[in-house]
N, C-alpha and C positions, 0 to 999 in steps of 0.2 A: 577399677571397673569403668569401660567406656560410656560416657551417657548416651542415651539415645539420641535421634535427630528430635527435635519437636517440631510442631507446627503450632504457633500462639495465635488466636483468632480474636481479635478485639471488638468490642461494637464501638462505635465512633462517637455519636454526641453524648455528651457528657462523661465520656470514657477517655477515648483517644484525643479529642479535642473537649475544650472546655465549655462551648455552648450546645445549645440546641440549634441546628441551621434552620429549622423551620421556624421558629420564635424570631430568629434573625428577618427572615423573610416576610412574615407577619408585622413586626414592627414598621418595616418598608409599606407594607398596603392598610396600617392602621387598624388591624384585628388581632393585634399581640393578646390582649387578655380573654379572647375567646379562644385562641389556638392554644394558649397557655393551660385554659381549664381543662381541656379535651386532653393535652399530653400527657398531665399530671394523672388525670385518670385512667389513661391507658398503661402509663409506666407503673401505677400500682396494681396493674392486673383488673381493673373494674370496667376496662372498656376493651373489645376486642380490636388488637392493634391494626390491622387492616381497615377495619369500618372507620377506626379513627382517623387513620392516614389519609382516607378518602375525604372526611369531612373536613379536615384542616386544610389541605390541598384547595378543596373549592373555593374556603374561601381567599385564597390567593388568583384568583381568576379576574385578568383583564392588567395584572402586575405586570411592567414593564420588565424584558428579560434583563437589562442594564444592571436591574439591582441584584444580580448573580455576583458580578464581578465586584460589588459594593459592598457584598455578604462575604465573599472571600475574603476580602483584607480585613473582613473583621473577626475572623477564626483564627482562635489561638489553640494550640496544641497544648494538651495537659502537661504539667513538669515531669519530665523524666521519659515523653513519649518518645520523642526522637531518639535519645541515647537508648531507650530498650530495642526498638528496630536496629540501631547500629550493633549493638553487643549481640543480640540473635543472629543476625547476618554474620557479623563476625567469627562466631562458632559455628556458624554452619547449618543453624537453624532457619526456620521460613516464617514468614508473619502474613497475615491475611487480616483485612478490615472489612466487617459485614454491615450495613447499616440500613438503618428503616429511614435514613434521610437521602441525599440524593448524590448521584455521579456529576451533576452539572456543578456542583459546588466542589466535591471534596478529591476529583480527578486531577488538577494540579499538586494538591499535597502528596497524593498517593504515587504519584509518577516522579516528583523530588526527593521522596524517600525509598523509591525502589519498591516499594511494596510486593510482595509476590503474587498476592491474592484481593480482588476486591471485589465486591458485589454490594448495590443500593439500587434505590429507584433513580427514574429517570421523569424530570420534569417535564411534560409536552409542553411545546414551545411553538407558536403560528404565528407567521406575521408580527414577530417582534415580542410577543405580550404571552404571560403565561395562560394556558387553556382552563387551569383549575384542575386538570388531572395528570395523572403518570402513564406513562407508557410501558405497556408490557405488564407480565403478573408482579405483584406487591413481594417486598422481602420483609416479610413478617417473622413471628418466632419460629415456625415450622421452616420456612426457608434457609433463616439462621442456622439451624440443626442439618438441613440437608446441604449446605454450603460448607459446612465445616466436614461432613464424611466426604464429599467431591473434592475440596481441595486437600485432605488428607490422602485419598487414594492417590490423586495425581502426582505430590510430591514423595509416595513411597511411606508416608509416616502411617503407622500404627494408630488408631484412634485413640487406644489408652497411653499414647505419648503425644497427646495433644492438649492444649490448655485453651480455654475459653475464659473470655473475660469482660463482664458488663455491670451494669447498674440498674435496667429496668425489667419488668417481667416479661419482655419479649426476648429478651437473653436466656431465659429460664431453658426453654428446649436445646439449645447447643452446651449450656452447661451441664445439662443430665446428659448427654453425649461425650464430653470431653472426659478425659483421662484426670485433668485436675480443674476445677472450676473455681475462678475469683471474682468475689464481689466487691466493686469499686465504686465507694461510699453510694451503696445501692439503697434500695426501697428495702423494708424490712421482709418481704416474701422470697426476695432475691439471696440477701445476706443470710437467712435461715437455710437456703438451700446449697450454698456453697461450701467447697471445701474450706476454702480462707477468704476472709474479710479485710480489705483495704478502707481504712478509715481516713487516711488523710489525702491530701490534695496532689498526689505523686504517684508516678507509676514506677518508681525508683526499685522498691524493693520486690517488683514482681522476679527479677534474677534469682534471687534468694529462695522465694517461697518456691519456685519451680526446678531448685538444684542446679541452678546454671552458675 
């Protein structure tokens, strides 16, 4: 039996990459402890993600935009991430990255790996510094689910053939919509909701889990 074409959508921070990009930015601004505390609460589902993002980004106000390049150089892909993209593409499947993080940081990686679909927040920059605001609507848990449906429609993959992979509470909606959901080293609330749970620091097992 021929396998259906799949769309595999991954969260970015702490899933596709090993870091939380906003925490790398916060370290440059000297506000890491405050930002990490808010991030942890949001990922456990204790805070609304959009409100938490607004609060965290506000702490970055006045930071020089030159740190974005520095942070890009500190980003490390999760083990197996690049191989997963290559495997999926080689077999005619599609890959999407949807992030509560930032286009400003991830775009070069998206371009390099030829990711099919990408959606994330955009940090506002004026006169070479971060304003402490994001541009446009915030990519929260509802937006991640909406993106999955839009991307699936665009590449003509049925929702039952989609896969969503994430680690935090803001990934729950897209995981609920997807045909297969995978929790990746996830918070308990996410692991409990997923079809599969990966507890090792690698995405190498994903193809086998989704029948590829």
